C-alpha positions as CSV (number, residue, x, y, z in Angstrom):
1,M,-96.0,31.5,-151.6
2,T,-97.1,29.3,-154.7
3,E,-95.0,27.1,-156.2
4,P,-92.3,27.5,-159.1
5,Q,-93.0,25.9,-162.4
6,K,-89.8,23.1,-163.3
7,P,-87.6,24.3,-166.0
8,E,-87.9,22.7,-169.2
9,I,-86.3,23.5,-172.6
10,I,-89.1,25.4,-175.5
11,E,-88.8,25.1,-178.7
12,L,-89.9,27.9,-180.0
13,P,-91.7,28.6,-183.9
14,K,-89.1,27.8,-186.5
15,I,-90.4,29.6,-189.7
16,C,-87.9,27.9,-192.2
17,D,-87.3,30.2,-195.8
18,P,-84.6,30.0,-198.3
19,R,-83.7,33.6,-197.4
20,G,-83.2,32.7,-193.3
21,N,-84.5,30.8,-191.3
22,L,-86.9,33.0,-188.1
23,S,-87.9,32.3,-184.4
24,V,-90.4,34.2,-182.6
25,I,-90.8,35.1,-178.5
26,E,-94.2,36.4,-177.7
27,G,-94.5,36.7,-173.6
28,L,-97.3,34.9,-172.4
29,N,-97.9,33.0,-175.8
30,N,-95.0,30.0,-176.1
31,I,-93.3,31.0,-173.0
32,P,-95.0,31.2,-169.8
33,F,-94.1,35.1,-168.3
34,D,-95.0,38.5,-169.9
35,I,-91.7,39.8,-170.7
36,K,-90.5,43.2,-168.9
37,R,-86.6,42.9,-169.6
38,T,-84.0,42.2,-172.6
39,Y,-80.5,41.8,-172.1
40,W,-78.0,40.0,-174.0
41,I,-74.2,38.6,-172.7
42,Y,-71.5,38.7,-174.9
43,D,-67.9,39.3,-175.0
44,V,-67.3,36.4,-172.7
45,P,-63.3,35.6,-172.4
46,G,-62.9,31.2,-172.6
47,G,-63.2,29.6,-169.6
48,Q,-64.9,31.8,-168.0
49,L,-68.2,31.6,-165.4
50,R,-71.0,33.4,-164.9
51,N,-71.4,33.1,-161.8
52,G,-74.8,32.0,-159.9
53,H,-77.2,33.5,-158.3
54,A,-81.2,33.1,-158.2
55,F,-83.7,34.8,-158.0
56,K,-86.9,35.6,-155.3
57,E,-89.5,36.2,-157.9
58,Q,-88.4,36.8,-161.7
59,D,-88.7,33.6,-164.0
60,E,-86.6,34.3,-167.5
61,L,-85.6,32.1,-170.7
62,I,-82.5,31.6,-172.4
63,V,-81.5,31.4,-175.8
64,A,-78.2,31.2,-177.3
65,L,-78.4,33.4,-180.5
66,S,-75.2,32.5,-181.5
67,G,-72.9,29.9,-180.4
68,S,-72.9,27.9,-177.5
69,F,-73.2,27.9,-173.4
70,D,-73.6,25.3,-170.7
71,I,-76.5,26.6,-167.9
72,V,-76.0,24.9,-164.8
73,L,-79.3,25.0,-162.4
74,N,-79.5,23.7,-159.1
75,N,-83.3,23.3,-157.1
76,G,-81.1,22.9,-153.5
77,I,-80.6,19.3,-154.1
78,E,-79.4,18.1,-157.2
79,D,-77.1,20.5,-160.8
80,K,-78.9,19.9,-163.6
81,R,-75.8,21.0,-166.9
82,Y,-78.3,22.2,-170.3
83,H,-76.1,22.4,-173.3
84,M,-77.6,25.4,-175.8
85,A,-76.5,25.8,-179.2
86,R,-79.8,26.3,-181.4
87,S,-81.4,29.7,-181.2
88,Y,-84.9,27.9,-181.7
89,Y,-84.8,26.3,-178.2
90,G,-84.9,28.9,-175.3
91,L,-84.1,27.4,-171.8
92,Y,-87.0,28.4,-168.7
93,V,-86.3,29.0,-165.6
94,P,-88.4,29.9,-163.4
95,R,-87.9,31.5,-160.2
96,L,-85.8,29.7,-156.9
97,T,-83.6,28.0,-159.1
98,W,-80.0,28.4,-158.8
99,R,-78.6,29.0,-162.6
100,S,-74.6,29.8,-163.3
101,I,-73.6,29.7,-167.4
102,D,-70.3,28.5,-168.9
103,N,-68.4,27.1,-171.2
104,F,-68.9,29.5,-173.9
105,S,-68.2,29.2,-177.2
106,T,-66.3,32.1,-179.2
107,N,-68.6,34.5,-180.8
108,S,-71.4,33.3,-177.9
109,V,-74.2,35.3,-177.6
110,A,-77.3,34.4,-174.8
111,L,-80.0,36.6,-174.7
112,V,-82.2,36.7,-171.9
113,L,-86.0,37.7,-171.4
114,S,-87.1,38.7,-167.9
115,S,-90.4,38.6,-166.7
116,T,-89.8,41.7,-164.5
117,I,-87.8,45.0,-164.6
118,Y,-84.4,44.7,-162.1
119,N,-85.1,44.9,-158.7
120,P,-80.8,44.3,-156.7
121,D,-83.0,43.7,-153.8
122,D,-84.8,40.4,-156.1
123,Y,-81.8,38.3,-156.8
124,I,-79.8,35.6,-154.5
125,E,-75.9,36.2,-155.0
126,D,-74.9,33.6,-152.4
127,F,-76.1,29.5,-152.8
128,D,-76.1,29.3,-148.9
129,S,-78.0,32.0,-148.4
130,Y,-80.0,30.6,-151.3
131,K,-80.5,27.8,-149.6
132,K,-81.3,28.7,-146.4
133,Y,-84.2,30.6,-148.5
134,L,-85.8,28.2,-150.4
135,D,-86.2,26.1,-146.4
136,N,-88.1,29.3,-144.8
137,A,-90.0,29.5,-148.0
138,K,-91.2,25.8,-147.4
């Protein structure tokens, strides 16, 4: 098994125009994977947490298209919180990274780009199971 990459904020191209700005995401060009699936999270009630999980194979890029929210990543040892509030920044979340999303502002929209199609067997949805999986992967 190859080592996953590290999480990072990716600054997306921002084309400024008096008629409105435009940003673009191209798989394998300005993000480190080919896009196989896209979904978005919206209408999250105030105070709600999108429960954590990790993926065995899937990489993600998460962008705040509207509003703001926090993404909490854990590598099995420590948490790191990222505040997402600009539509020209995406957070790259590599496989084998535990993630949860909280602190949603009113009318926020989180765009998620995935490197794989949906596969329920790729999900690790219990943090203790995640830590055991990491230990076995070493």
